[in-house]
Structures are given as structure tokens and as C-alpha cells.
C-alpha positions as CSV (number, residue, x, y, z in Angstrom):
1,T,0.0,0.0,0.0
2,G,2.8,2.4,0.8
3,T,4.3,1.6,-2.6
4,L,1.0,2.2,-4.4
5,D,0.6,5.5,-2.6
6,A,4.0,6.5,-3.6
7,Q,3.3,5.6,-7.2
8,I,0.0,7.6,-7.1
9,A,1.8,10.5,-5.7
10,A,4.5,10.3,-8.3
11,Q,1.9,10.1,-11.1
12,K,0.0,13.0,-9.5
13,E,3.2,15.1,-9.6
14,V,3.7,14.2,-13.2
15,I,0.1,15.2,-14.0
16,D,0.5,18.5,-12.1
17,A,3.7,19.2,-13.9
18,A,2.0,18.5,-17.3
19,K,-0.9,20.7,-16.3
20,A,1.5,23.5,-15.4
21,Q,3.2,23.1,-18.8
22,V,-0.2,23.2,-20.5
23,E,-1.2,26.3,-18.6
24,S,2.2,27.9,-19.5
25,A,1.8,26.9,-23.2
26,K,-1.8,28.4,-23.1
27,K,-0.5,31.6,-21.7
28,D,2.4,31.7,-24.3
29,L,-0.1,31.0,-27.1
30,Q,-2.4,33.8,-25.9
31,R,0.6,36.2,-25.8
32,R,1.6,35.2,-29.3
33,T,-1.9,35.3,-30.6
34,G,-2.3,38.8,-29.1
35,T,0.9,39.9,-30.7
36,L,-0.1,38.4,-34.1
37,D,-3.5,40.0,-33.8
38,A,-1.9,43.4,-33.1
39,Q,0.4,42.9,-36.1
40,I,-2.4,41.8,-38.3
41,A,-4.5,44.8,-37.2
42,A,-1.5,47.1,-37.9
43,Q,-1.0,45.6,-41.4
44,K,-4.7,45.9,-42.0
45,E,-4.5,49.6,-41.2
46,V,-1.5,49.9,-43.6
47,I,-3.4,48.0,-46.3
48,D,-6.5,50.1,-45.7
49,A,-4.5,53.3,-45.9
50,A,-2.8,52.1,-49.2
51,K,-6.2,51.2,-50.6
52,A,-7.5,54.6,-49.7
53,Q,-4.5,56.2,-51.4
54,V,-5.0,54.0,-54.5
55,E,-8.7,55.0,-54.6
56,S,-7.7,58.7,-54.2
57,A,-5.1,58.3,-57.0
58,K,-7.7,56.7,-59.2
59,K,-10.1,59.4,-58.6
60,D,-7.5,62.1,-59.2
61,L,-6.4,60.3,-62.4
62,Q,-9.9,60.1,-63.6
63,R,-10.4,63.8,-62.9
64,R,-7.2,64.6,-64.9
65,I,-8.3,62.3,-67.8
66,E,-11.7,64.0,-67.9
67,T,-10.0,67.4,-67.8
68,L,-7.6,66.4,-70.6
69,D,-10.5,64.9,-72.7
70,A,-12.3,68.2,-72.3
71,Q,-9.2,70.2,-73.3
72,I,-8.7,67.9,-76.3
73,A,-12.3,68.2,-77.4
74,A,-12.0,72.0,-77.1
75,Q,-8.7,71.9,-79.2
76,N,-10.3,69.7,-81.8
77,E,-13.3,72.1,-82.0
78,Q,-10.9,75.0,-82.4
79,I,-8.9,73.1,-85.0
80,S,-12.1,72.4,-86.9
81,S,-13.1,76.0,-86.7
82,Q,-9.6,77.1,-87.9
83,E,-9.6,74.6,-90.8
84,S,-13.0,75.9,-91.8
85,Q,-11.6,79.4,-91.8
86,V,-8.5,78.3,-93.8
87,A,-10.7,76.7,-96.4
88,Q,-12.8,79.8,-96.6
89,V,-9.7,82.0,-96.9
90,R,-8.2,79.6,-99.5
91,G,-11.4,79.8,-101.5
92,Q,-11.3,83.6,-101.3
93,L,-7.7,83.6,-102.4
94,Q,-8.5,81.3,-105.4
95,Q,-11.3,83.6,-106.3
96,T,-9.1,86.6,-106.0
97,Q,-6.4,84.9,-108.2
98,A,-9.0,84.0,-110.8
99,N,-10.2,87.6,-110.8
100,A,-6.6,88.8,-111.1
101,V,-6.0,86.4,-114.0
102,A,-9.2,87.5,-115.7
103,E,-8.2,91.2,-115.2
104,Q,-4.7,90.5,-116.5
105,V,-6.2,88.8,-119.6
106,E,-8.4,91.7,-120.1
107,L,-5.5,94.1,-119.5
108,Q,-3.4,92.2,-122.0
109,Y,-6.0,92.8,-124.6
110,Y,-5.2,96.5,-124.4
111,N,-1.4,96.1,-123.9
112,I,1.0,95.9,-126.9
113,L,4.0,93.7,-126.2
114,A,7.0,93.6,-128.5
115,P,8.2,90.1,-129.4
116,I,11.8,91.4,-129.4
117,S,13.9,94.1,-127.9
118,G,14.9,96.9,-130.3
119,V,14.2,100.4,-131.5
120,V,10.6,101.4,-132.3
121,G,10.0,102.8,-135.7
122,E,7.2,105.1,-136.9
123,V,3.9,104.5,-135.2
124,K,1.4,104.3,-138.1
125,P,-2.1,104.5,-136.5
126,K,-3.2,107.9,-135.3
127,V,-5.2,108.8,-132.1
128,G,-8.8,107.6,-132.6
129,D,-8.0,105.0,-135.3
130,Y,-9.6,101.6,-134.8
131,V,-7.1,98.8,-134.5
132,D,-7.3,95.1,-133.9
133,S,-4.8,92.2,-133.6
134,Q,-4.2,92.2,-137.3
135,T,-3.3,95.9,-137.6
136,E,0.3,96.8,-138.1
137,L,1.1,99.4,-135.6
138,T,4.8,100.0,-136.0
139,T,8.1,98.2,-136.6
140,I,10.8,97.2,-134.2
141,Q,14.4,96.9,-135.3
142,D,17.1,95.0,-133.5
143,N,20.2,96.2,-135.2
144,N,22.6,94.4,-132.9
145,T,22.6,91.3,-135.1
146,L,21.7,91.6,-138.8
147,E,21.1,88.9,-141.4
148,A,22.8,89.7,-144.7
149,N,20.9,88.2,-147.7
150,I,23.2,87.5,-150.6
151,N,22.1,86.1,-154.1
152,I,24.7,83.8,-155.5
153,P,24.7,82.8,-159.2
154,I,23.5,79.2,-159.6
155,D,26.7,78.2,-161.4
156,R,28.7,79.1,-158.2
157,L,26.5,76.9,-156.0
158,P,28.9,74.0,-155.9
159,E,31.5,76.3,-154.4
160,I,29.3,77.5,-151.5
161,R,29.6,75.8,-148.1
162,L,28.2,76.7,-144.7
163,G,30.9,78.7,-143.1
164,T,32.2,80.3,-146.3
165,R,33.5,83.7,-145.4
166,V,31.9,86.8,-146.9
167,E,33.0,90.4,-146.5
168,L,30.5,93.2,-146.4
169,L,31.5,96.4,-148.2
170,Q,30.2,100.0,-148.5
171,Q,29.2,101.0,-152.1
172,T,32.6,102.7,-152.2
173,G,34.3,99.4,-151.6
174,Q,35.3,100.2,-148.0
175,L,35.3,97.1,-145.8
176,I,32.5,97.1,-143.2
177,G,33.1,93.7,-141.6
178,S,33.1,90.0,-142.3
179,S,30.8,87.1,-141.5
180,R,30.3,83.5,-142.6
181,I,27.4,81.9,-144.5
182,S,24.9,80.2,-142.1
183,F,22.1,79.4,-144.5
184,I,21.9,78.2,-148.1
185,S,18.4,78.2,-149.6
186,P,17.3,74.8,-151.2
187,D,15.4,76.7,-153.9
188,T,16.5,78.8,-156.9
189,G,15.0,82.3,-157.2
190,Q,12.4,82.4,-160.0
191,G,13.6,84.4,-162.9
192,T,16.9,85.3,-161.3
193,Q,18.8,81.9,-161.5
194,T,20.4,82.8,-158.2
195,V,20.5,81.0,-154.8
196,L,19.8,83.0,-151.6
197,V,22.4,82.5,-148.9
198,K,22.4,84.3,-145.5
199,A,25.2,85.4,-143.2
200,I,24.7,86.6,-139.6
201,Y,26.6,89.9,-139.0
202,D,27.5,91.1,-135.5
203,N,26.5,94.8,-135.8
204,G,27.5,95.8,-132.3
205,E,29.3,98.9,-133.6
206,K,26.1,99.9,-135.5
207,K,27.8,100.2,-138.8
208,L,24.7,99.0,-140.7
209,Q,21.0,99.4,-140.5
210,T,18.1,97.1,-141.4
211,N,17.3,97.0,-145.1
212,Q,20.6,98.8,-146.0
213,Q,22.1,97.7,-149.3
214,V,25.7,96.8,-149.2
215,K,28.1,94.9,-151.4
216,A,29.2,91.4,-150.5
217,R,32.5,89.8,-151.4
218,V,32.5,86.0,-151.2
219,I,35.8,84.4,-150.3
220,W,35.4,81.2,-152.4
221,E,38.8,79.8,-151.4
222,E,41.6,80.5,-148.9
223,K,45.1,79.2,-149.1
224,Q,48.6,80.2,-148.0
225,G,50.5,82.2,-150.6
226,L,52.5,85.3,-151.4
227,T,51.3,88.9,-151.9
228,V,53.1,92.0,-153.2
229,P,52.1,95.6,-152.9
230,I,50.2,97.1,-155.8
231,T,52.9,99.8,-156.1
232,S,55.5,97.1,-156.8
233,V,53.8,95.8,-160.0
234,R,54.5,97.2,-163.4
235,R,52.5,96.1,-166.5
236,I,53.5,95.8,-170.1
237,G,50.5,94.9,-172.1
238,D,48.8,92.0,-170.3
239,Q,51.9,90.9,-168.6
240,A,52.7,91.9,-165.0
241,F,56.3,92.3,-163.8
242,V,58.0,93.1,-160.5
243,F,61.6,94.2,-160.1
244,V,63.7,91.9,-158.0
245,A,66.9,93.4,-156.4
246,E,69.9,91.2,-157.1
247,E,73.5,91.9,-156.0
248,K,75.9,92.2,-158.9
249,I,79.4,93.6,-159.5
250,M,79.2,96.7,-161.8
251,D,82.2,99.0,-162.5
252,G,84.1,97.2,-159.8
253,E,81.5,97.8,-157.1
254,K,78.8,95.6,-155.6
255,K,75.5,97.1,-156.5
256,L,71.8,96.2,-156.3
257,I,70.5,95.6,-159.8
258,A,66.8,95.7,-160.8
259,T,65.9,92.4,-162.5
260,Q,62.5,92.5,-164.2
261,K,60.6,89.2,-163.4
262,P,57.3,88.3,-165.0
263,V,54.7,87.2,-162.4
264,K,51.2,85.7,-162.6
265,L,48.9,87.6,-160.3
266,G,45.6,86.8,-158.7
267,S,43.0,89.0,-157.2
268,I,43.6,92.2,-155.2
269,Q,43.4,91.9,-151.4
270,G,43.3,95.4,-149.9
271,Q,46.5,97.1,-151.2
272,D,48.2,93.9,-152.3
273,Y,48.1,91.5,-155.3
274,Q,48.0,87.8,-154.9
275,V,51.1,86.1,-156.5
276,I,50.2,82.9,-158.1
277,E,53.7,82.2,-159.6
278,G,56.9,83.9,-160.4
279,L,58.3,84.8,-157.0
280,K,59.8,83.2,-153.9
281,S,59.3,84.4,-150.3
282,T,63.1,85.1,-150.1
283,D,63.1,87.4,-153.1
284,K,63.9,91.1,-152.3
285,I,61.6,93.2,-154.5
286,V,61.3,96.9,-155.2
287,V,58.0,98.2,-153.7
288,S,58.1,101.8,-154.7
289,G,59.5,104.0,-157.6
290,V,59.2,101.2,-160.1
291,V,58.1,103.7,-162.9
292,K,61.7,105.0,-162.9
293,L,63.3,101.5,-163.2
294,R,64.5,99.5,-166.2
295,N,65.7,96.0,-166.4
296,G,69.3,95.7,-165.5
297,I,70.0,99.2,-164.1
298,P,71.1,99.9,-160.5
299,I,68.4,100.6,-158.0
300,A,68.4,104.1,-156.6
301,D,69.2,104.5,-152.9
302,D,65.8,106.1,-152.2
303,S,63.9,103.1,-153.6
304,E,62.1,101.1,-151.0
305,L,62.8,97.3,-150.9
306,G,60.9,94.5,-149.3
307,N,60.0,90.8,-149.4
308,P,56.8,89.2,-150.7
309,I,54.5,88.8,-147.8
310,E,53.3,85.3,-147.0
311,K,49.6,85.1,-146.0
312,K,46.3,83.5,-147.0
313,N,45.5,84.1,-150.6
314,E,41.8,84.3,-151.4
315,K,39.7,83.4,-154.4
316,Q,36.9,86.0,-154.2
317,S,34.3,87.8,-156.2
318,L,31.6,90.5,-155.6
């Protein structure tokens, strides 16, 4: 019995200890539960505050969106109004331009515009005369560049080329200037048996006027050759001569002797003759005082000597 009581007492102590542990665990659980509830309540407050901020932000954003939508709508309405005004102004501008063109066309009907620049000639209509687009009012001359019309005999047509040089002369034979053929008519003049050719003349110095008649000298052919002054030529009948100065011993002295040489001459170029044959460029000729010379006599000291000049010889005609 004593042993049993001891065992019961021991078991009772164990039970009491377990009860004490349970009570301690309950109290600890209550403390922890209270702490967690407090933490949860605090977190809930934070969450509620955050939710409130989100809701406030949403409302603020919605207000801003509504404000912006209203502003955009107002801007669109203003743009539409301005576009309408622009279209109206553009229409007015087009109408104004159309009116201006119509007025310009009407004004051009009363304006007289020259097709070229130049000098106005005599105005033929008088004040009060009726004129229309077919009425000749006046003439305009541009004398800076003139077109020379030249009639060439039909038998010389094979010799004419574009670029053939022509010289324009006064009626006295004085040279005005030169040009080159720029046009050859494909037709022969009726009743004239001539071919019209044209040469453009630069009349910057105003030597010529429109419709002025001048002589034309056509340079049919150009080639290198010799020329001598007209004053150096002497003629006997149809034969032309020049005096060539040759050094010879006469009376024991070296003298220049006049040797008469026949020459074949071409056309006149200015103050010179073309030499076709009979002279060399190295020959020294007498260019003045030839009327006093004879073949084989000494040349006077006052006689002028020179050499044939080598230049382009021309085959030409008026």
C-alpha cells in the first residue's frame, strides 16, 4: 500500500507538472496570438491606408483624364473651326487669283507687247484710229545682229559651203566687216537663177541698218601664198612684172641691180596683189619707184625694198 501511494503521488506530480506546462503553453499561445492580432491589425491599417491612397489616386487620375479629354475636345473644336476658316480664306484667295488672271487677260487685250527688244520705228495709226490684232502698228528693229541676204549665181552653188567667209563692203568698196554663211536656200530664185544665202553679222558697232544695201565679197577659197604691194607691180600689155633686187658687180662695185621678173597675179586683197607664180618668199623686191626703173639698171638709194608677204590668198568675187 505504501508503494502504491508513492506511485500515485508520483503520477500526480507528473500530472500536475503536465498541467503546469499546459497552462504555460496556453498563456504563451495567448501572448503570441495577441501579438499576431496586433500585427495583423497594424498591417490591415496599412493596407486600408494604401487602398485609400489608390482610390484617391484613381479618382485624381480620372479627374485629370476628364480634364484632358475636355481640353482635347476643345482643341479639336478650335482646329475644326480654324480649318474651316483656312478653307474659306483659300477659297477667297483662289477667287481673287482667278479675278486677277481675268483682269490680266483683259488688260493684255489693251497692252501691246513687242516680241523682241529693239528700236521702235514710226507708229502708223493715229489717235482715234480703230485697231485690232491684225493691224500693223509699227516696226521694231534689233540692229545688234543683222542677217545679210546674198544672191549667189546658180553656177557658183557647188563652191558654196556653210561657213564660207563673206566680206560686207560699202558702195565705195570700203570694208565694213566679215561674216560666214549660215544658211543656203534649197530653192533657186524664180527668174533670177540665183540662190539665196544668208550670213549673220554682228552689228554691235552699229555700222549697218536694217534694209541697208551693201556689197558682199564672197571668199570662195583661202590658201597660203605670197602677196606683193600694188605699187611694186608694173605692167607691159597684159603681162605683169616686178623688179627683184639682185647683188651684182658693176664698175668694180657691188650694187643692187633691178631684174624684171614676170609674175602671174591673182585678185587684189586690200592694197596687195596675190602672187600665183613667179616669186619666192626670199626674193627682195622693189616696192616703190618702179616707174623709174628699167631691167638691169642699178636701184636708186631712195627706192624702198621688201619681201613678198606670205599670207592667206583668197579666191573671191563680188
